[in-house]
N, CA, C and O of each residue as an XYZ file, in Angstrom:
384
protein
N      25.181     -7.049    -49.924
C      25.267     -8.440    -49.503
C      24.352     -8.636    -48.294
O      24.360     -7.836    -47.359
N      23.580     -9.691    -48.328
C      22.662     -9.987    -47.250
C      23.329    -10.914    -46.247
O      24.054    -11.835    -46.625
N      23.085    -10.669    -44.994
C      23.650    -11.512    -43.945
C      22.779    -12.749    -43.796
O      21.555    -12.651    -43.708
N      23.411    -13.899    -43.766
C      22.703    -15.165    -43.629
C      22.305    -15.352    -42.166
O      23.143    -15.622    -41.306
N      21.011    -15.201    -41.906
C      20.495    -15.276    -40.532
C      20.723    -16.652    -39.910
O      21.002    -16.752    -38.715
N      20.605    -17.712    -40.711
C      20.786    -19.071    -40.199
C      22.209    -19.259    -39.705
O      22.433    -19.817    -38.630
N      23.169    -18.792    -40.491
C      24.575    -18.883    -40.094
C      24.805    -18.083    -38.826
O      25.492    -18.541    -37.913
N      24.234    -16.896    -38.767
C      24.409    -16.036    -37.599
C      23.915    -16.724    -36.343
O      24.589    -16.698    -35.313
N      22.753    -17.334    -36.417
C      22.190    -18.001    -35.247
C      22.983    -19.256    -34.887
O      23.215    -19.524    -33.708
N      23.399    -20.024    -35.890
C      24.082    -21.285    -35.649
C      25.487    -21.157    -35.102
O      25.945    -22.020    -34.353
N      26.164    -20.106    -35.462
C      27.559    -19.907    -35.050
C      27.700    -18.682    -34.142
O      28.739    -18.022    -34.135
N      26.664    -18.393    -33.394
C      26.582    -17.159    -32.632
C      27.779    -16.917    -31.726
O      28.301    -15.802    -31.707
N      28.234    -17.908    -30.979
C      29.347    -17.676    -30.042
C      30.613    -17.246    -30.759
O      31.299    -16.323    -30.318
N      30.927    -17.910    -31.867
C      32.116    -17.555    -32.633
C      31.977    -16.172    -33.260
O      32.890    -15.348    -33.202
N      30.823    -15.942    -33.856
C      30.586    -14.661    -34.518
C      30.586    -13.521    -33.503
O      31.118    -12.443    -33.767
N      29.987    -13.769    -32.345
C      29.943    -12.748    -31.295
C      31.357    -12.338    -30.884
O      31.630    -11.150    -30.708
N      32.247    -13.301    -30.731
C      33.638    -13.004    -30.379
C      34.327    -12.178    -31.448
O      35.073    -11.248    -31.139
N      34.083    -12.513    -32.690
C      34.672    -11.761    -33.810
C      34.129    -10.338    -33.857
O      34.870     -9.392    -34.128
N      32.840    -10.190    -33.594
C      32.232     -8.852    -33.570
C      32.858     -8.025    -32.447
O      33.148     -6.843    -32.628
N      33.062     -8.645    -31.303
C      33.681     -7.926    -30.182
C      35.118     -7.510    -30.506
O      35.552     -6.427    -30.113
N      35.852     -8.358    -31.214
C      37.222     -7.989    -31.593
C      37.212     -6.838    -32.595
O      38.090     -5.976    -32.566
N      36.216     -6.827    -33.479
C      36.136     -5.784    -34.499
C      35.630     -4.465    -33.927
O      36.168     -3.399    -34.230
N      34.607     -4.543    -33.109
C      34.015     -3.350    -32.489
C      34.147     -3.502    -30.975
O      33.203     -3.912    -30.300
N      35.301     -3.175    -30.459
C      35.658     -3.403    -29.058
C      34.800     -2.687    -28.025
O      34.792     -3.076    -26.857
N      34.088     -1.660    -28.427
C      33.237     -0.948    -27.470
C      31.976     -1.733    -27.122
O      31.297     -1.419    -26.145
N      31.665     -2.746    -27.913
C      30.466     -3.547    -27.663
C      30.777     -4.579    -26.589
O      31.769     -5.301    -26.683
N      29.937     -4.644    -25.580
C      30.171     -5.607    -24.497
C      29.486     -6.935    -24.820
O      28.584     -7.004    -25.655
N      29.935     -7.974    -24.143
C      29.342     -9.300    -24.327
C      27.860     -9.270    -23.952
O      27.030     -9.887    -24.619
N      27.540     -8.548    -22.883
C      26.143     -8.452    -22.451
C      25.271     -7.761    -23.500
O      24.156     -8.202    -23.780
N      25.786     -6.681    -24.072
C      25.026     -5.968    -25.098
C      24.773     -6.868    -26.308
O      23.667     -6.912    -26.846
N      25.808     -7.578    -26.721
C      25.653     -8.467    -27.868
C      24.699     -9.623    -27.544
O      23.900    -10.040    -28.382
N      24.800    -10.120    -26.332
C      23.917    -11.223    -25.935
C      22.465    -10.776    -25.954
O      21.579    -11.555    -26.305
N      22.215     -9.533    -25.582
C      20.845     -9.013    -25.592
C      20.268     -8.946    -27.005
O      19.050     -8.996    -27.176
N      21.126     -8.834    -28.016
C      20.641     -8.795    -29.404
C      20.163    -10.164    -29.869
O      19.390    -10.268    -30.821
N      20.630    -11.221    -29.188
C      20.270    -12.604    -29.520
C      20.568    -12.934    -30.980
O      19.880    -13.743    -31.603
N      21.603    -12.294    -31.508
C      22.013    -12.578    -32.881
C      21.173    -11.908    -33.946
O      21.326    -12.204    -35.131
N      20.283    -11.006    -33.545
C      19.442    -10.304    -34.504
C      20.264     -9.234    -35.224
O      20.818     -8.336    -34.590
N      20.336     -9.335    -36.533
C      21.183     -8.444    -37.331
C      20.801     -6.973    -37.149
O      21.675     -6.115    -37.021
N      19.519     -6.687    -37.137
C      19.088     -5.286    -36.985
C      19.508     -4.738    -35.626
O      19.920     -3.583    -35.517
N      19.403     -5.565    -34.595
C      19.804     -5.130    -33.257
C      21.308     -4.904    -33.179
O      21.768     -3.930    -32.583
N      22.072     -5.809    -33.785
C      23.538     -5.656    -33.795
C      23.913     -4.391    -34.545
O      24.763     -3.623    -34.094
N      23.283     -4.177    -35.686
C      23.554     -2.978    -36.486
C      23.233     -1.713    -35.701
O      24.008     -0.757    -35.706
N      22.094     -1.714    -35.029
C      21.711     -0.557    -34.217
C      22.705     -0.297    -33.104
O      23.021      0.853    -32.801
N      23.194     -1.355    -32.499
C      24.178     -1.237    -31.419
C      25.489     -0.632    -31.940
O      26.085      0.230    -31.294
N      25.921     -1.090    -33.103
C      27.153     -0.541    -33.697
C      26.961      0.930    -34.027
O      27.840      1.749    -33.760
N      25.817      1.267    -34.607
C      25.551      2.671    -34.937
C      25.521      3.532    -33.680
O      26.032      4.652    -33.671
N      24.919      3.000    -32.622
C      24.814      3.738    -31.358
C      26.200      3.983    -30.756
O      26.491      5.097    -30.319
N      27.047      2.970    -30.729
C      28.355      3.081    -30.083
C      29.386      3.822    -30.927
O      30.245      4.524    -30.394
N      29.295      3.661    -32.254
C      30.330      4.200    -33.129
C      29.857      5.318    -34.041
O      30.677      6.053    -34.593
N      28.547      5.461    -34.210
C      28.028      6.496    -35.095
C      28.376      6.249    -36.553
O      28.369      7.180    -37.359
N      28.682      5.003    -36.899
C      29.050      4.679    -38.277
C      27.808      4.569    -39.152
O      26.716      4.252    -38.681
N      28.009      4.841    -40.440
C      26.938      4.661    -41.403
C      26.697      3.177    -41.637
O      27.630      2.375    -41.584
N      25.479      2.823    -41.887
C      25.070      1.431    -42.044
C      25.886      0.697    -43.112
O      26.315     -0.435    -42.887
N      26.104      1.318    -44.256
C      26.801      0.665    -45.356
C      28.231      0.297    -44.972
O      28.752     -0.738    -45.386
N      28.850      1.152    -44.184
C      30.250      0.944    -43.818
C      30.429     -0.310    -42.954
O      31.274     -1.151    -43.259
N      29.657     -0.440    -41.903
C      29.850     -1.593    -41.018
C      29.075     -2.818    -41.485
O      29.411     -3.942    -41.111
N      28.043     -2.612    -42.296
C      27.262     -3.739    -42.798
C      28.147     -4.676    -43.637
O      27.986     -5.896    -43.596
N      29.071     -4.093    -44.388
C      29.998     -4.889    -45.189
C      30.904     -5.708    -44.279
O      31.128     -6.893    -44.523
N      31.426     -5.074    -43.230
C      32.291     -5.792    -42.275
C      31.518     -6.891    -41.556
O      32.016     -8.005    -41.397
N      30.313     -6.580    -41.126
C      29.483     -7.550    -40.411
C      29.155     -8.739    -41.314
O      29.206     -9.888    -40.875
N      28.824     -8.467    -42.555
C      28.545     -9.532    -43.519
C      29.767    -10.414    -43.732
O      29.649    -11.636    -43.814
N      30.937     -9.795    -43.823
C      32.181    -10.551    -44.035
C      32.446    -11.492    -42.857
O      32.878    -12.628    -43.050
N      32.187    -11.020    -41.651
C      32.389    -11.856    -40.459
C      31.460    -13.063    -40.506
O      31.895    -14.196    -40.297
N      30.190    -12.821    -40.778
C      29.216    -13.909    -40.817
C      29.555    -14.891    -41.941
O      29.494    -16.105    -41.745
N      29.907    -14.375    -43.103
C      30.236    -15.234    -44.237
C      31.476    -16.075    -43.967
O      31.581    -17.205    -44.444
N      32.404    -15.531    -43.209
C      33.614    -16.280    -42.860
C      33.244    -17.571    -42.128
O      33.824    -18.624    -42.390
N      32.302    -17.489    -41.234
C      31.874    -18.674    -40.491
C      30.949    -19.550    -41.323
O      30.900    -20.764    -41.121
N      30.223    -18.958    -42.245
C      29.379    -19.724    -43.150
C      30.243    -20.602    -44.045
O      29.919    -21.766    -44.284
N      31.342    -20.042    -44.538
C      32.249    -20.783    -45.413
C      32.833    -21.999    -44.715
O      33.033    -23.034    -45.351
N      33.112    -21.900    -43.417
C      33.665    -23.040    -42.681
C      32.735    -24.242    -42.781
O      33.183    -25.362    -43.028
N      31.450    -24.008    -42.589
C      30.490    -25.103    -42.644
C      30.388    -25.652    -44.058
O      30.387    -26.867    -44.256
N      30.303    -24.756    -45.048
C      30.193    -25.209    -46.425
C      31.433    -26.003    -46.828
O      31.313    -27.032    -47.493
N      32.612    -25.545    -46.441
C      33.839    -26.273    -46.751
C      33.843    -27.627    -46.071
O      34.243    -28.621    -46.676
N      33.404    -27.682    -44.824
C      33.347    -28.947    -44.108
C      32.395    -29.911    -44.818
O      32.728    -31.078    -45.027
N      31.210    -29.418    -45.188
C      30.241    -30.259    -45.878
C      30.810    -30.791    -47.184
O      30.648    -31.968    -47.507
N      31.476    -29.920    -47.933
C      32.066    -30.337    -49.204
C      33.155    -31.392    -48.968
O      33.198    -32.408    -49.661
N      34.022    -31.151    -48.000
C      35.092    -32.105    -47.705
C      34.515    -33.433    -47.232
O      35.024    -34.491    -47.603
N      33.465    -33.396    -46.421
C      32.836    -34.615    -45.930
C      32.272    -35.422    -47.102
O      32.491    -36.629    -47.203
N      31.543    -34.735    -47.982
C      30.967    -35.431    -49.138
C      32.054    -36.001    -50.028
O      31.917    -37.119    -50.523
N      33.137    -35.257    -50.244
C      34.225    -35.724    -51.092
C      34.909    -36.933    -50.471
O      35.220    -37.897    -51.171
N      35.145    -36.891    -49.163
C      35.769    -38.022    -48.471
C      34.889    -39.252    -48.565
O      35.379    -40.351    -48.825
N      33.599    -39.079    -48.356
C      32.663    -40.194    -48.446
C      32.675    -40.774    -49.850
O      32.701    -41.993    -50.015
N      32.655    -39.923    -50.856
C      32.666    -40.367    -52.248
C      33.955    -41.126    -52.547
O      33.913    -42.184    -53.175
N      35.098    -40.601    -52.109
C      36.382    -41.265    -52.337
C      36.417    -42.638    -51.681
O      36.893    -43.600    -52.285
N      35.927    -42.740    -50.472
C      35.915    -44.030    -49.771
C      34.995    -45.030    -50.467
O      35.328    -46.209    -50.588
N      33.856    -44.562    -50.917
C      32.921    -45.424    -51.623
C      33.553    -45.934    -52.920
O      33.408    -47.104    -53.272
N      34.240    -45.063    -53.609
C      34.917    -45.439    -54.852
C      36.016    -46.475    -54.576
O      36.144    -47.455    -55.310
N      36.801    -46.260    -53.528
C      37.856    -47.206    -53.155
C      37.261    -48.564    -52.787
O      37.831    -49.603    -53.124
N      36.139    -48.562    -52.110
C      35.480    -49.805    -51.727
C      35.024    -50.572    -52.971
O      35.173    -51.792    -53.036
N      34.477    -49.869    -53.944
C      34.057    -50.514    -55.185
C      35.243    -51.142    -55.905
O      35.145    -52.262    -56.406
N      36.352    -50.433    -55.958
C      37.561    -50.954    -56.606
C      38.049    -52.187    -55.850
O      38.414    -53.191    -56.461
N      38.053    -52.110    -54.536
C      38.505    -53.237    -53.692
C      37.633    -54.459    -53.957
O      38.152    -55.568    -54.089
N      36.318    -54.273    -54.037
C      35.387    -55.403    -54.258
C      35.605    -56.033    -55.622
O      35.484    -57.250    -55.763
N      35.925    -55.225    -56.634
C      36.185    -55.770    -57.970
C      37.456    -56.605    -57.986
O      37.552    -57.579    -58.732
N      38.429    -56.230    -57.169
C      39.718    -56.922    -57.158
C      39.727    -58.165    -56.277
O      40.719    -58.894    -56.250
N      38.657    -58.412    -55.568
C      38.599    -59.596    -54.685
C      38.451    -60.866    -55.474
O      38.387    -61.949    -54.894
């Protein structure tokens, strides 16, 4: 699974907090120095924990995707709400 770089950059503060909760040895300063760069974050995790790339890459991807889904769900709900309101307005205009 590939990490969505756009999501990582856009939701950096939230994702950074989640990464810190998952890998507690990583400091806020260290993560901030990575500037959200996936390769830098991966290198930092490997350095601090000695974990294999495949093992933490899955966890890191899951964290990023969790925040990606929030935006996609919001966009979907927004579009659905707009569509429902537009439909109600059309019905209201017909009944006038």
